[in-house]
N, C-alpha and C positions, 0 to 999 in steps of 0.2 A: 436624421436616420444614421448618421455616422457612428453614433454611440452603440448601435445594436451589436456590432461584432465585438466590442469591448464587453458588453453585457453577456454575450454568449460565451466568450472566453472565461469570464469570471465565474459564470455558472458551471462551465466544464471543469475549471480548476477546483471549485468547491466539491463537485461530485467525485473528482479524482481523489481528493484528500479524504473525503468521507469513506469512499470505498476501500482505500488503502488502510485507513484506520480500523475499519470493521474487519478486514481480512487479517491484519496483524493481531487484533484483539482475539479473534476466534482461534488463531494459531497459538497464541500464548495461553489462552484458556485451556485448549486441548493438551498442550504440553504440561501445564501445571496439574491438570487432572491426571494425566498419565504418570507424572512423577509422584503425585500423592498416592496413587494406587500401588505403584511399584518403585519405592525409593532406591532400590538396588540398581535399577536401570536408568538412573538419572543422567548418567554420562551419555548413554546411547540415545536417549530421547532428546537431549539437548543437541547432540550432534546431528540428529535427523531433522530437527526443526530449523537449524541454522540455514541450510541451503534454500528451502522454500521462502524463508523470511527475507533473505538477501535478494532472491529473485523478485519477490513482491515489491520490495523497496525500489529495485531497479526499474521495474515496469512503471511504478508510480512516478518516478523521477523523469523517465522518458516521456510519459504522457504529459507531464507538466511542461517539459521543454517543447514538445510539439504544439501544445495549446498556446504557449507564449510566442512561438514562431509564427503561428497563424495571425496573431495580433500584430507582430512586428513587420510581417511581410505585406500586410494589407495596405 
């Protein structure tokens, strides 16, 4: 039964990566769609997309660190 917390952490890490990947994909698709519709506003759209993208990456990295800490502290 010792392996169950490793299995749970691995499952959690997989879900974190999938969720972050889906979020980044949706964000990039929306930005590409906006730039395709209004090429003149590409700089503004790119600037507006960067902050949420960095925040999403940060949340995913923090979640991975917390999941690994659960394993290492057990």
